[in-house]
N, CA, C and O atoms as a DFTB+ gen file, in Angstrom:
552 C
 N C O
     1  1       0.848      -1.171       0.000
     2  2       0.000       0.000       0.000
     3  2       0.896       1.237       0.000
     4  3       1.823       1.321       0.805
     5  1       0.637       2.192      -0.883
     6  2       1.416       3.408      -0.907
     7  2       0.497       4.598      -0.728
     8  3      -0.707       4.518      -0.976
     9  1       1.073       5.688      -0.302
    10  2       0.296       6.886      -0.035
    11  2       0.293       7.746      -1.277
    12  3       1.328       7.949      -1.911
    13  1      -0.865       8.243      -1.616
    14  2      -0.972       9.175      -2.725
    15  2      -2.034      10.196      -2.377
    16  3      -2.717      10.080      -1.360
    17  1      -2.163      11.172      -3.209
    18  2      -3.089      12.245      -2.911
    19  2      -4.203      12.313      -3.946
    20  3      -4.134      11.665      -4.991
    21  1      -5.211      13.089      -3.653
    22  2      -6.321      13.256      -4.564
    23  2      -5.864      13.967      -5.838
    24  3      -6.494      13.825      -6.886
    25  1      -4.796      14.713      -5.756
    26  2      -4.243      15.380      -6.926
    27  2      -3.755      14.349      -7.958
    28  3      -4.013      14.488      -9.154
    29  1      -3.042      13.305      -7.473
    30  2      -2.523      12.257      -8.366
    31  2      -3.631      11.381      -8.939
    32  3      -3.615      11.033     -10.119
    33  1      -4.590      11.032      -8.090
    34  2      -5.625      10.092      -8.501
    35  2      -6.764      10.760      -9.248
    36  3      -7.546      10.089      -9.922
    37  1      -6.860      12.071      -9.134
    38  2      -7.958      12.783      -9.772
    39  2      -9.267      12.634      -9.024
    40  3     -10.321      12.999      -9.545
    41  1      -9.218      12.101      -7.809
    42  2     -10.425      11.895      -7.015
    43  2     -10.560      13.012      -6.000
    44  3      -9.573      13.483      -5.436
    45  1     -11.793      13.425      -5.777
    46  2     -12.021      14.355      -4.677
    47  2     -12.134      13.537      -3.413
    48  3     -12.333      12.324      -3.471
    49  1     -12.008      14.197      -2.257
    50  2     -12.070      13.458      -0.998
    51  2     -13.409      12.768      -0.826
    52  3     -13.476      11.737      -0.156
    53  1     -14.479      13.296      -1.406
    54  2     -15.782      12.654      -1.270
    55  2     -15.864      11.375      -2.092
    56  3     -16.675      10.500      -1.788
    57  1     -15.035      11.250      -3.133
    58  2     -15.035      10.030      -3.929
    59  2     -14.311       8.898      -3.232
    60  3     -14.599       7.729      -3.487
    61  1     -13.366       9.230      -2.348
    62  2     -12.595       8.214      -1.650
    63  2     -13.388       7.641      -0.489
    64  3     -13.224       6.470      -0.145
    65  1     -14.244       8.448       0.118
    66  2     -15.032       7.994       1.249
    67  2     -16.378       7.484       0.755
    68  3     -16.913       7.971      -0.241
    69  1     -16.916       6.503       1.459
    70  2     -18.255       6.037       1.138
    71  2     -19.265       6.910       1.855
    72  3     -18.909       7.681       2.746
    73  1     -20.521       6.787       1.466
    74  2     -21.578       7.544       2.115
    75  2     -21.664       7.157       3.588
    76  3     -21.412       6.007       3.947
    77  1     -22.016       8.107       4.430
    78  2     -22.208       7.806       5.848
    79  2     -23.451       6.947       5.992
    80  3     -24.461       7.198       5.336
    81  1     -23.382       5.939       6.845
    82  2     -24.553       5.085       7.052
    83  2     -25.528       5.760       8.008
    84  3     -25.305       6.901       8.412
    85  1     -26.584       5.082       8.368
    86  2     -27.633       5.683       9.185
    87  2     -27.142       6.097      10.568
    88  3     -27.784       6.918      11.224
    89  1     -26.015       5.547      11.027
    90  2     -25.465       5.923      12.332
    91  2     -24.447       7.047      12.229
    92  3     -23.857       7.439      13.236
    93  1     -24.234       7.572      11.022
    94  2     -23.275       8.642      10.840
    95  2     -21.840       8.155      10.784
    96  3     -20.916       8.959      10.912
    97  1     -21.628       6.865      10.596
    98  2     -20.279       6.321      10.521
    99  2     -19.845       6.331       9.058
   100  3     -20.546       5.798       8.197
   101  1     -18.707       6.926       8.780
   102  2     -18.186       6.928       7.429
   103  2     -17.116       5.863       7.331
   104  3     -16.181       5.841       8.131
   105  1     -17.244       4.988       6.365
   106  2     -16.276       3.922       6.194
   107  2     -15.344       4.286       5.052
   108  3     -15.789       4.726       3.992
   109  1     -14.059       4.104       5.270
   110  2     -13.076       4.340       4.220
   111  2     -12.702       2.988       3.626
   112  3     -12.298       2.067       4.336
   113  1     -12.845       2.894       2.326
   114  2     -12.537       1.646       1.653
   115  2     -11.075       1.663       1.232
   116  3     -10.691       2.441       0.359
   117  1     -10.251       0.808       1.848
   118  2      -8.832       0.795       1.534
   119  2      -8.428      -0.454       0.767
   120  3      -7.400      -0.453       0.089
   121  1      -9.205      -1.501       0.859
   122  2      -8.953      -2.700       0.075
   123  2     -10.247      -3.493       0.013
   124  3     -11.250      -3.081       0.595
   125  1     -10.245      -4.611      -0.675
   126  2     -11.483      -5.361      -0.831
   127  2     -11.609      -6.523       0.154
   128  3     -12.453      -7.398      -0.040
   129  1     -10.792      -6.551       1.201
   130  2     -10.896      -7.597       2.219
   131  2     -12.102      -7.311       3.108
   132  3     -12.349      -6.165       3.483
   133  1     -12.842      -8.349       3.439
   134  2     -13.957      -8.127       4.352
   135  2     -13.411      -8.056       5.776
   136  3     -12.476      -8.772       6.137
   137  1     -14.004      -7.192       6.562
   138  2     -13.557      -6.988       7.934
   139  2     -14.687      -7.369       8.877
   140  3     -15.861      -7.217       8.541
   141  1     -14.333      -7.865      10.060
   142  2     -15.389      -8.173      11.027
   143  2     -16.058      -6.886      11.501
   144  3     -15.427      -5.832      11.572
   145  1     -17.314      -6.987      11.817
   146  2     -18.047      -5.833      12.310
   147  2     -18.525      -6.144      13.729
   148  3     -19.160      -7.169      13.978
   149  1     -18.205      -5.239      14.646
   150  2     -18.611      -5.380      16.043
   151  2     -19.613      -4.265      16.333
   152  3     -19.275      -3.085      16.236
   153  1     -20.839      -4.634      16.686
   154  2     -21.914      -3.657      16.878
   155  2     -22.186      -3.417      18.353
   156  3     -22.138      -4.337      19.170
   157  1     -22.471      -2.174      18.674
   158  2     -22.873      -1.794      20.021
   159  2     -24.330      -2.217      20.221
   160  3     -25.180      -1.937      19.376
   161  1     -24.615      -2.880      21.318
   162  2     -25.973      -3.339      21.588
   163  2     -26.882      -2.224      22.084
   164  3     -28.102      -2.386      22.123
   165  1     -26.289      -1.083      22.468
   166  2     -27.102       0.007      23.002
   167  2     -27.449       1.066      21.969
   168  3     -28.512       1.683      22.043
   169  1     -26.561       1.279      21.007
   170  2     -26.851       2.326      20.019
   171  2     -26.642       1.868      18.580
   172  3     -26.867       2.644      17.652
   173  1     -26.217       0.629      18.378
   174  2     -26.034       0.035      17.051
   175  2     -24.884       0.620      16.231
   176  3     -24.794       0.354      15.032
   177  1     -24.005       1.408      16.848
   178  2     -22.816       1.842      16.122
   179  2     -21.959       0.619      15.861
   180  3     -21.980      -0.341      16.631
   181  1     -21.199       0.657      14.763
   182  2     -20.392      -0.494      14.361
   183  2     -18.911      -0.143      14.355
   184  3     -18.526       0.990      14.066
   185  1     -18.085      -1.139      14.680
   186  2     -16.644      -0.942      14.766
   187  2     -15.919      -2.103      14.110
   188  3     -16.444      -3.215      14.049
   189  1     -14.710      -1.846      13.618
   190  2     -13.941      -2.892      12.934
   191  2     -13.133      -3.748      13.886
   192  3     -12.572      -4.763      13.475
   193  1     -13.062      -3.358      15.165
   194  2     -12.328      -4.193      16.119
   195  2     -13.068      -4.242      17.455
   196  3     -13.806      -3.324      17.812
   197  1     -12.856      -5.307      18.160
   198  2     -13.445      -5.480      19.479
   199  2     -12.931      -4.399      20.432
   200  3     -13.678      -3.918      21.284
   201  1     -11.660      -4.016      20.292
   202  2     -11.066      -2.990      21.161
   203  2     -11.763      -1.640      20.976
   204  3     -12.024      -0.941      21.955
   205  1     -12.066      -1.268      19.724
   206  2     -12.777      -0.011      19.480
   207  2     -14.172      -0.057      20.098
   208  3     -14.651       0.937      20.644
   209  1     -14.818      -1.217      20.009
   210  2     -16.137      -1.368      20.610
   211  2     -16.054      -1.225      22.129
   212  3     -16.889      -0.551      22.731
   213  1     -15.043      -1.861      22.763
   214  2     -14.877      -1.745      24.210
   215  2     -14.683      -0.290      24.631
   216  3     -15.261       0.164      25.618
   217  1     -13.869       0.428      23.875
   218  2     -13.627       1.845      24.176
   219  2     -14.928       2.640      24.034
   220  3     -15.227       3.504      24.858
   221  1     -15.688       2.345      22.996
   222  2     -16.962       3.027      22.769
   223  2     -17.951       2.764      23.906
   224  3     -18.690       3.667      24.299
   225  1     -17.974       1.557      24.429
   226  2     -18.937       1.187      25.479
   227  2     -18.793       2.051      26.728
   228  3     -19.738       2.180      27.506
   229  1     -17.614       2.642      26.921
   230  2     -17.406       3.541      28.059
   231  2     -18.350       4.734      27.998
   232  3     -18.716       5.299      29.029
   233  1     -18.739       5.112      26.791
   234  2     -19.639       6.248      26.621
   235  2     -20.979       5.978      27.304
   236  3     -21.556       6.877      27.916
   237  1     -21.468       4.756      27.201
   238  2     -22.784       4.437      27.754
   239  2     -22.805       4.366      29.277
   240  3     -23.868       4.479      29.887
   241  1     -21.663       4.184      29.884
   242  2     -21.609       4.148      31.348
   243  2     -20.924       5.395      31.901
   244  3     -20.481       5.412      33.050
   245  1     -20.843       6.406      31.100
   246  2     -20.084       7.602      31.444
   247  2     -20.787       8.487      32.463
   248  3     -22.013       8.590      32.489
   249  1     -19.982       9.117      33.294
   250  2     -20.508      10.120      34.225
   251  2     -20.477      11.505      33.579
   252  3     -20.938      12.479      34.175
   253  1     -19.934      11.596      32.359
   254  2     -19.840      12.871      31.658
   255  2     -21.002      12.982      30.678
   256  3     -20.902      12.570      29.522
   257  1     -22.101      13.545      31.161
   258  2     -23.334      13.611      30.384
   259  2     -23.756      15.061      30.219
   260  3     -23.736      15.840      31.172
   261  1     -24.134      15.410      29.014
   262  2     -24.608      16.760      28.731
   263  2     -25.996      16.934      29.349
   264  3     -26.897      16.132      29.101
   265  1     -26.160      17.972      30.143
   266  2     -27.443      18.211      30.797
   267  2     -28.474      18.786      29.821
   268  3     -29.671      18.769      30.107
   269  1     -28.022      19.287      28.686
   270  2     -28.947      19.849      27.699
   271  2     -29.538      18.792      26.770
   272  3     -30.743      18.794      26.518
   273  1     -28.692      17.882      26.253
   274  2     -29.175      16.921      25.250
   275  2     -29.112      15.467      25.704
   276  3     -29.673      14.592      25.043
   277  1     -28.428      15.190      26.835
   278  2     -28.356      13.831      27.353
   279  2     -27.265      12.968      26.743
   280  3     -27.119      11.808      27.129
   281  1     -26.503      13.495      25.812
   282  2     -25.428      12.735      25.187
   283  2     -24.290      12.514      26.188
   284  3     -23.956      13.407      26.966
   285  1     -23.694      11.303      26.157
   286  2     -22.624      10.954      27.096
   287  2     -21.262      10.967      26.416
   288  3     -21.148      10.712      25.217
   289  1     -20.232      11.268      27.201
   290  2     -18.863      11.312      26.700
   291  2     -17.948      10.557      27.642
   292  3     -18.250      10.409      28.826
   293  1     -16.818      10.076      27.113
   294  2     -15.941       9.243      27.935
   295  2     -15.011      10.028      28.833
   296  3     -14.395       9.454      29.731
   297  1     -14.893      11.345      28.612
   298  2     -14.074      12.156      29.511
   299  2     -14.573      13.600      29.524
   300  3     -15.383      14.000      28.688
   301  1     -14.080      14.363      30.478
   302  2     -14.534      15.738      30.649
   303  2     -14.139      16.622      29.478
   304  3     -14.876      17.539      29.118
   305  1     -12.987      16.357      28.881
   306  2     -12.538      17.171      27.743
   307  2     -13.510      17.042      26.572
   308  3     -13.856      18.044      25.946
   309  1     -13.951      15.829      26.272
   310  2     -14.901      15.628      25.177
   311  2     -16.231      16.312      25.475
   312  3     -16.854      16.880      24.578
   313  1     -16.663      16.260      26.720
   314  2     -17.897      16.935      27.112
   315  2     -17.747      18.452      26.984
   316  3     -18.675      19.129      26.539
   317  1     -16.603      18.983      27.365
   318  2     -16.350      20.419      27.249
   319  2     -16.414      20.874      25.800
   320  3     -17.017      21.904      25.497
   321  1     -15.795      20.111      24.902
   322  2     -15.831      20.440      23.474
   323  2     -17.273      20.402      22.973
   324  3     -17.691      21.282      22.221
   325  1     -18.040      19.380      23.388
   326  2     -19.445      19.290      23.000
   327  2     -20.224      20.510      23.467
   328  3     -21.001      21.087      22.706
   329  1     -20.014      20.900      24.714
   330  2     -20.737      22.061      25.258
   331  2     -20.399      23.331      24.493
   332  3     -21.273      24.159      24.239
   333  1     -19.143      23.484      24.130
   334  2     -18.741      24.661      23.341
   335  2     -19.449      24.665      21.995
   336  3     -19.977      25.693      21.569
   337  1     -19.462      23.521      21.328
   338  2     -20.129      23.437      20.031
   339  2     -21.632      23.635      20.175
   340  3     -22.255      24.294      19.343
   341  1     -22.214      23.069      21.223
   342  2     -23.650      23.150      21.469
   343  2     -24.078      24.590      21.757
   344  3     -25.123      25.047      21.295
   345  1     -23.247      25.292      22.529
   346  2     -23.594      26.659      22.938
   347  2     -23.108      27.720      21.960
   348  3     -23.528      28.875      22.031
   349  1     -22.226      27.331      21.053
   350  2     -21.678      28.307      20.120
   351  2     -20.476      29.051      20.674
   352  3     -19.984      29.987      20.044
   353  1     -19.990      28.644      21.857
   354  2     -18.826      29.280      22.469
   355  2     -17.586      28.959      21.639
   356  3     -17.326      27.800      21.315
   357  1     -16.824      30.001      21.298
   358  2     -15.613      29.817      20.501
   359  2     -14.475      30.633      21.122
   360  3     -14.251      31.781      20.739
   361  1     -13.760      30.037      22.079
   362  2     -12.744      30.787      22.818
   363  2     -11.406      30.967      22.102
   364  3     -10.570      31.742      22.566
   365  1     -11.184      30.279      20.993
   366  2      -9.886      30.346      20.312
   367  2      -9.999      31.251      19.085
   368  3     -10.778      30.981      18.170
   369  1      -9.208      32.330      19.080
   370  2      -9.313      33.338      18.029
   371  2      -8.026      33.444      17.220
   372  3      -6.927      33.454      17.775
   373  1      -8.179      33.524      15.901
   374  2      -7.045      33.734      15.002
   375  2      -6.564      35.177      15.169
   376  3      -7.358      36.115      15.099
   377  1      -5.268      35.344      15.387
   378  2      -4.714      36.685      15.595
   379  2      -4.613      37.474      14.296
   380  3      -4.433      38.691      14.325
   381  1      -4.728      36.793      13.151
   382  2      -4.622      37.468      11.862
   383  2      -5.976      37.986      11.382
   384  3      -6.119      39.168      11.069
   385  1      -6.975      37.089      11.327
   386  2      -8.274      37.467      10.754
   387  2      -9.412      37.522      11.762
   388  3     -10.536      37.881      11.410
   389  1      -9.133      37.172      13.005
   390  2     -10.101      37.223      14.114
   391  2     -11.204      36.160      14.028
   392  3     -12.177      36.236      14.778
   393  1     -11.079      35.176      13.136
   394  2     -12.035      34.081      13.093
   395  2     -11.896      33.279      14.385
   396  3     -10.791      33.120      14.903
   397  1     -13.022      32.770      14.909
   398  2     -13.016      32.084      16.197
   399  2     -13.359      30.613      16.036
   400  3     -14.060      30.226      15.101
   401  1     -12.848      29.783      16.975
   402  2     -13.013      28.336      16.916
   403  2     -13.323      27.781      18.301
   404  3     -12.898      28.331      19.318
   405  1     -14.077      26.676      18.320
   406  2     -14.423      26.009      19.568
   407  2     -13.282      25.128      20.065
   408  3     -13.174      24.868      21.264
   409  1     -12.427      24.667      19.145
   410  2     -11.320      23.779      19.515
   411  2     -10.000      24.383      19.040
   412  3      -9.916      24.946      17.948
   413  1      -8.983      24.254      19.873
   414  2      -7.673      24.817      19.532
   415  2      -7.081      24.135      18.301
   416  3      -6.380      24.779      17.521
   417  1      -7.351      22.844      18.116
   418  2      -6.816      22.120      16.956
   419  2      -7.347      22.715      15.648
   420  3      -6.625      22.762      14.652
   421  1      -8.589      23.162      15.646
   422  2      -9.149      23.775      14.441
   423  2      -8.473      25.108      14.130
   424  3      -8.306      25.475      12.966
   425  1      -8.088      25.824      15.176
   426  2      -7.347      27.079      14.985
   427  2      -5.967      26.795      14.391
   428  3      -5.503      27.535      13.524
   429  1      -5.318      25.743      14.845
   430  2      -3.999      25.363      14.322
   431  2      -4.088      25.084      12.823
   432  3      -3.268      25.573      12.046
   433  1      -5.075      24.303      12.423
   434  2      -5.256      23.985      11.000
   435  2      -5.574      25.255      10.220
   436  3      -5.019      25.478       9.144
   437  1      -6.462      26.088      10.753
   438  2      -6.823      27.338      10.093
   439  2      -5.618      28.251       9.894
   440  3      -5.494      28.894       8.852
   441  1      -4.734      28.310      10.878
   442  2      -3.592      29.230      10.810
   443  2      -2.667      28.919       9.629
   444  3      -1.900      29.779       9.196
   445  1      -2.739      27.703       9.117
   446  2      -1.918      27.340       7.942
   447  2      -2.329      28.122       6.702
   448  3      -1.529      28.281       5.781
   449  1      -3.559      28.609       6.665
   450  2      -4.004      29.450       5.552
   451  2      -3.136      30.698       5.493
   452  3      -2.725      31.131       4.416
   453  1      -2.864      31.266       6.647
   454  2      -2.091      32.506       6.717
   455  2      -0.590      32.265       6.581
   456  3       0.115      33.080       5.987
   457  1      -0.099      31.156       7.124
   458  2       1.340      30.895       7.109
   459  2       1.805      30.237       5.817
   460  3       2.978      30.325       5.454
   461  1       0.873      29.572       5.120
   462  2       1.249      28.844       3.905
   463  2       1.882      27.490       4.200
   464  3       2.354      26.817       3.283
   465  1       1.898      27.084       5.457
   466  2       2.491      25.803       5.859
   467  2       1.692      24.648       5.260
   468  3       0.468      24.607       5.392
   469  1       2.369      23.718       4.609
   470  2       1.745      22.529       4.023
   471  2       2.560      21.304       4.434
   472  3       3.410      20.839       3.676
   473  1       2.299      20.781       5.639
   474  2       3.125      19.698       6.190
   475  2       2.837      18.304       5.635
   476  3       3.601      17.379       5.909
   477  1       1.767      18.121       4.866
   478  2       1.395      16.788       4.372
   479  2       1.776      16.682       2.897
   480  3       1.157      17.303       2.033
   481  1       2.813      15.878       2.629
   482  2       3.358      15.778       1.281
   483  2       3.087      14.407       0.668
   484  3       3.195      13.383       1.342
   485  1       2.736      14.399      -0.610
   486  2       2.513      13.160      -1.349
   487  2       3.869      12.550      -1.699
   488  3       4.755      13.236      -2.209
   489  1       4.020      11.265      -1.422
   490  2       5.294      10.599      -1.687
   491  2       5.492      10.295      -3.174
   492  3       6.600       9.958      -3.592
   493  1       4.442      10.409      -3.966
   494  2       4.533      10.099      -5.394
   495  2       4.811      11.323      -6.259
   496  3       5.554      11.237      -7.237
   497  1       4.222      12.453      -5.907
   498  2       4.368      13.638      -6.769
   499  2       4.910      14.853      -6.036
   500  3       5.111      15.896      -6.658
   501  1       5.152      14.754      -4.745
   502  2       5.671      15.838      -3.915
   503  2       4.722      17.034      -3.779
   504  3       5.138      18.094      -3.312
   505  1       3.464      16.881      -4.176
   506  2       2.483      17.932      -3.929
   507  2       2.241      17.981      -2.419
   508  3       2.226      16.945      -1.754
   509  1       2.053      19.173      -1.889
   510  2       1.887      19.339      -0.442
   511  2       0.510      19.910      -0.123
   512  3      -0.087      20.631      -0.923
   513  1       0.022      19.567       1.070
   514  2      -1.299      19.983       1.506
   515  2      -1.248      20.533       2.923
   516  3      -0.400      20.135       3.721
   517  1      -2.149      21.442       3.228
   518  2      -2.208      22.007       4.579
   519  2      -3.118      21.187       5.490
   520  3      -3.044      21.321       6.712
   521  1      -3.971      20.344       4.918
   522  2      -4.915      19.516       5.676
   523  2      -4.615      18.042       5.397
   524  3      -4.498      17.648       4.237
   525  1      -4.491      17.234       6.431
   526  2      -4.135      15.813       6.260
   527  2      -5.158      15.054       5.445
   528  3      -4.803      14.107       4.743
   529  1      -6.419      15.443       5.518
   530  2      -7.477      14.750       4.791
   531  2      -7.341      14.843       3.278
   532  3      -7.947      14.048       2.558
   533  1      -6.564      15.789       2.784
   534  2      -6.362      15.909       1.347
   535  2      -5.342      14.903       0.830
   536  3      -5.222      14.704      -0.379
   537  1      -4.620      14.281       1.721
   538  2      -3.666      13.233       1.368
   539  2      -4.339      11.909       1.685
   540  3      -4.673      11.656       2.842
   541  1      -4.547      11.051       0.682
   542  2      -5.340       9.833       0.870
   543  2      -4.508       8.589       0.663
   544  3      -3.558       8.593      -0.119
   545  1      -4.867       7.508       1.371
   546  2      -4.295       6.201       1.119
   547  2      -5.060       5.554      -0.016
   548  3      -6.290       5.522       0.000
   549  1      -4.348       5.043      -0.992
   550  2      -5.025       4.356      -2.097
   551  2      -4.400       3.006      -2.313
   552  3      -4.824       2.264      -3.200
């Protein structure tokens, strides 16, 4: 398996991903091997490994529950991010254009627009991208 980008393959990122299923899970097709599916008995989400399912099950027994919508999270940080998105709170501000973000990671990615930084490089054509999602495994 080699890494290539949508530029080389002529595919947009939406062509590489399959449609989201009814649970909002997007599956990336990387080869034609069938994979086992492990389903959650409480919400029917599906996972490719038993370990991912075990990690997910922590959500259902979580003490980190949103008082507004009832959604559960496995840690306080995830609940905090949810609350920010739910309330529209955006504490992270770009110093260049003043655009605001709920998560610091989104500000980091956004700042590459201003800096021109493109850390994700295609090993086949040396084209570079500022967002990792533009570089695809094929």
